[in-house]
N, C-alpha and C positions, 0 to 999 in steps of 0.2 A: 511354560509357564505365564505367558500373555493369554493363552488360551483358556488357563484353569482361575485365573483372577477375573478375565471378561466374564465367565461360566458363572463365576461366584458372584459377580456385580448383577448379572441378568435375574440370578435366581433370587437375591436380595430385593431388585424392584418388582419382580414376579409376589414376593410376599408383602410388599409395602402395597401394590396393588388390590390386594385379598384379605387387607387386614379385617374387612368387616366379614368375611367367611373364616378365617384361620383364629381369629381372637388373637392372633400375635403383636403384640405393640409394634407400630412399624417405627418407633425409636430406637427401639431395641436391636432389631433387624440392621438398622441404619448403620448404628455404632459397631455391633457386631461384625458386618462385613465390611466397615472401614476399618477396622483395627485388622483384621484378619488379612484384607488386601495389602496394607503396609508390611505386615509382617512376611508375606508370600514376597513381597516386592526385594524387601532387605536378603531374604533366601538366595536370589539370583541377581543381587545389585550387581556384580562386576559387569554382567552381561548388558544391562540397560545403562548403566554408567557410560561404559566404553561406547556403545551405539548413540546415545542422543547429550552425554555430557562428558565426552573424552576431552576436549581442548580446557575448559573448564576445573576438569578433573588432575590434569597434567599441570596445570598452573597452581592448583591446590597442593600437590603433591610437592612441586620444588626439586629439592635433593634429596627428598626422602625416598626410601625403597617402596616399591610396590605391596601391598599387604592389603587382605581383607578387612583388616581394622581401620586402614586408611580410608577404604571406599565406604564404610559403614559412617564414619566420621564426616564423609564428605555428604553422603546421604542426609545425617542427620543435621549438620549445619549449611547446607548450600539447595537442598531440595526439600525436605521435610519441613525445616523450620519457615521457609518463606510462605506454604501452603497455610501453615497452621496458624503463623502469624495473621494473614486477612481473614481467616475463620474465627479468630478469637476476637478480633477487634468488632466484627460484627456479634458475635456473641455478649461482648461486654456491653454494646450499643442497646441491646434488647434487655438486658439486666439494669443498665440505666432506666430505659424506658419502663420497665415493669416497678422500679423504685419510684419513679416519678408518678405513676398509676396510684400506687398506695398513699401519696401523701395528699394526692387531689380527694381520694376517695374518704382519708381522714379529716378532709374540710368541707365533705357534704356537697362537693361538687358534681356529683353524677345525680344527686339528690335533686340539683337545680335542672338536671336534663330530664328529670322523670316529671316534674312539674311543668316543664315546656311541652312535654308528649302528652300530657294529661287533656283529654278531651273525649266526650260522646260520639261528636262529629268525626265518623271513619275516616274522611281525607284530611282532617288535619292531623289526627295522629299518624296515619299512613305517611304524610310527608315528612312531619317532624321527624318520625324515626330514620326515614330515610335520610333525611338532611343531616342529623346528627350522627348516625353511622357514617357516612359520606366523609363528614368534617373531622371528626376522631380518627379515622383510619388515613386519612391525609397525614397526621401528626405522628400516632402508634401505629404498631403493627396491627393488620387486619383482624388477627385472631383475638388480642386483647379488646378491640374495638368492638366486636361482634358479640364476644360474651361479657363485657359491659352494658352492651345496648340491649342484649337476652336478658340478663338481670333486672335492668330497668321496664322493659315489656311484661317480665312476669312480676312485677309489683303494679301493673295497671291492669293487666287484662286476666279475666278468670275463665272465659270458654276456650276449652283446650283448640278446637278447629281454629278459633281465631287467631289463636300464638302461634298456630305451625304456620299460617299464613302471613302473619306479621314477622316472624321468626325468619323466613326466607327473603322478606324485603330487607330484613336487617343485615344477613349474609350477603346478599347481591350489593347492597349499597357498600358495606366494609371492605369488600374484596375489590370492588371498581374504584372506590375512594382511595385506595390502600395503593392502586397502580399507576396514578398518574403523578406521585410526588416520589423525590426519591430517599425519603426518609420513611414513607408510609408503609412499604413490604420490605419483607427480607431479600427477595429477589432485586429490586430496582434498587435497594440499597448495595446488594452487589455489584449490580451494574454500574452504579455510580461509582464505587470502590475502586474496580478494574479498570478506569478510564475508558469506558465505553460511551457515557453521556456527562452533560453539563446538567444541572438544576433547573436552569431557567429553560434551555432549550425542551429538555425532557417533558417538564410540566407544560408549556406552549403547545407540543405536541398532542398530548394524550387528555387534557383536560378535557377538552369537549368530546372527544371519543367515550369516555369515561361516564361524563354525565348522561350521553345517550344510552349506553349500556345500563345504567341505572335507572333514568326515568322509563323508558317503554316498558321493562319488565315489571316495574312499580306499580304503574298505572293499571298495567293487564292483572295484575295479582288485585291490587285494590278493589277492581271490580268484582271481584268473588266475594267480598265482604259485605256485610248488611250495613244498611245506613249509619247503625248507631251500635257501637261497641259494647260487650259486657264487660262494665269496669267494675274492679275492686273499691270497696269503702276506703276512702284515703283515711291515711294513719300518721299519728307523731311517731317519728324514729327515733329510738333511744341511743343516746351516744356515749353513757358512762355517767352523765351529770344532768342537770335539770337545763341547763343554758342551751339556747338553739345557735347554731353557726347563722350567724348575720349574712344576707344576700349580699352584701359588698365583701365579704370574706369569700364568698363562692367565686364571685364574679372576678377577683383579685388573682385568687389561685389558679381559676380555669385560664385567663389569661396569661399567665407568669410560666404557667406549664405547659400548654398548647403553642402559645404564641413565642416563647422561648426555645421550643423545638425546631420553629422555623429559622432559627438563627444557626442551627447547626450548617448547612450549606455555607454561609458566610463563613463562620468561623472555619471552615475546612479551606475555603477561598484563600482565606487572610493569613494561616499559619501553616498549611499543607500537613496540619497534624491528623490523625484518625477522626473519624465523627463521632467516636464513643466518647473522645476527651470534652467534644461541644455538648453531649448530653450528660455527660458527668456534671460540667459547669452550669447547666440549667438546672440539674439535682441539686446540686449545692445552692444555688440562690433559692431555690424553691424552699430547701429543708431551714434555710437561715429565716427566709419569712416566716415559715411555719413556727420555728421557734418563738418569732417575736410576738405574733398576732395570736397565739393561743398558750403564752406564758402561763397566764393564771391557770388556766385548765390542766398544762403539765404539770404544775407544782402542786393542785390541788390532791385531795385524798382520792378523789376517783378521776385519774386523767383520761384524756382523750384517747381512745383505741381505736385503729383503724378500721374500718367495716367492709374492707376487701374481702369479697367471697374468696375463699382458701382453693377452693376448685379453680378460680380465674387464675390463681399464681401456679397449680399444679399444672395445667394446660399450657400455660407459657412455657414452663422448665420444661415440658415433653417436646414442645415445638423447638425450643433450642437446641436440647439433645439430637432431635430428629434432624435440625439443620446441619448440626455439626457431624453428624453421622453420614449424610448425604453429602457434605462437602469433603470427607475425608473419600468417599467412594470416587467422586467425580474426580477429583486430584489425583487418586492411583490411576484412574483411566487414562487420563493425560500424561501421564510418565511412562505408562506403557505404549504410548501413541496409537490407544484405540480411537479417542476423541478423532485426533488427524484421519485416521482411515473413515469415520463416519461422515466428516466434513468433505474429503474427496468424494464421497459416495453422492454426497447430495448435491454438491455441484455437476458431477455428471450426468445425474438422474432426475434434478427436480429443477433447479438453477432457477428457482423463483421465489424470491423471498415470502409472497403471499401464500403459496402453496404450503411452504415451509411453517409459515405460522398459523394456517389452518390446520394441517397436521398436528403440530403440536398442541393445538387448543382443542382438537377432538380427543387427542391420547391422553391429555391433562384432566379429563372427564371422568378415568377410570384410573389414572395415575396420578398420584399427589403432584400438584401443580409445582410445589417448592423443588420436589426433585426432579421434575421434567425441566423446568426454566434455568435451573443451575446446571443441568446437562447442555441445555440449548445456548446459553452463555459459552459455555467453556468449549465447544465445539469449533469455534472460531477467534482467531485473533481480534484484537483492534488494529486496523491497517492503518497506515499512513495516508493521508489524503494527497501527498506529493509524490507518491510512488509513481514511477514512469509507467506508461502504459494501461492506466486504470481506466477500467469499463464503468458503466452504470451500474451493471450487478455488484463488483468491487465496492462501489461507492457506498452499497448499502453498510457495508461493514468498517467503515471510517467512523471516528468519534461524532457521536450525534446521528449515525446512519440510521436507514428505516429500520432495517433488522432488528436492532436494539430494540426500538419504540414496539416492534410489532411482537416479539415474544413476549415482551410482559406485558401486553396490551391481551395477547391471545392466552398467554398462559392463565393470568386471573382470571377473565372472562370466563373461556374454556373452561376452567376447572370447576366454572358454577353450573354444569350441564347435567351433573349429578352431584349430590352432597358430598360423596365418596372423594370426589376430585380436590375438595380444600379443607385446610384443618378447623376453619370455621364451620364447614357444613356438617363434618362430625361432631363438634360441640352443639349444633342443632338439633343432630339426630340423638346425642344423650339428654339433652336438656327438654325435648318436647317430644320424644319418641317418634321421630318422623321417619318413614321407612324409605327405601330407595324406590319402589315403585309407586309409591304416592307422591314422590316428589318428582320422578318423571313423567306420571301420569297430568300432575298439575303445573308442574314450574319449567320442566327442561325447555318447550317450544318458545316458550314467553324469553329465557334467555336467552335462547338461539337467535330470535328477532333482533334484541338487543345488541347481541355480539355481532351480527352481520351489519345492523346500522351503526357501530360504533367502527366497523372496519370501512364502511363507505363513507363516514366523517372522516375519518382520519385519512383516506385516498382523497377527498375533496380538499382539506385543509393543507395536506401536503402538496398538492397538485398546483394551488391557485395561490396560496398566501405563502409559502416557507421557499 
């Protein structure tokens, strides 16, 4: 049955990699494979329980007689529930951030971003788009940040080719910005909640590499643009009544939303409660302030209606379903021992975390980086730093070890080598009709230079400063 489950997961991963060819939604594939994998696991539950959980099962059984019903109950309570609890906490976090984006959009916060980015001078627009994408994705997930910034860009630029190039800058900055904070990307959030890193150490280790991975391709792509952009005429946005949202209101709500999310790691450290509760706390404060400052407009005949693009919500919900499906797939591979076998093979044949991260980065260019990084996280456990006989290689897998930093960095940046390697790239392909060949011809080498520079910076920072 192990062979059947692993084969099913490999077929699922193949379909995920070829979504742009098969036109089969990767979220559907991931969910189907994850559910079917757990069904197959339950069918032969006694074999895996006796092999991997015998001591715990015997304690659970107590004085009761052995039965298939008892085995299934143990799987439900002690095996499946633990995996689902962790996945659900991250799903709840993503839903909370999606609601925060709704509130911010309703208060014109992203219109403020549009005004900041509006300039006929190419370099002003290029660097403002990159900076805003980088900053937003450090707080929100990178897909949400990328789609919001693509909407901003579409309100600014009329020329299609210019939008294609600016869109690639947004996607690159959003992915790189998301990888250097524990709340900026679903994979870094998972690394954090599994106890592999601490927020301060993680950010200090990756902020400079992430900046280099953003700045180098942004500069090279910016040189491909004309000196002045073809901008759309500025227009007043209708919100449901004749009152404009005041500048102070936009700044206040943006500060509360983005700044509040930076409080989430502190909330986790102080309470040890799941991060999604901190995000819900931020959402609650944001909603209360929104009700107070918009009271007159909410009670009017034409209340304020959030202007969030529904395609954004659809994309984020698809990403959440995809993450949930991939998480179920990876968890079942852990339970059947496949991930342990992969770890043993890597230790024997590669035994170098830089080579491992390079391999993961290149593979993530054709396979969604979320699926790959989640798999990479699950291959190895977090080792105790006080373990006797600890080697330099083993120290890479302790809390705040190099391995966790490198797979997050290489997964995010390597996934930018092709647009099919990340969900934000798919959003760019849909919104601006960017082809894989065009992206490979004009963008891939620039991203590659940024990635290698980021790895070099990480090595220097780790060697001399940490």
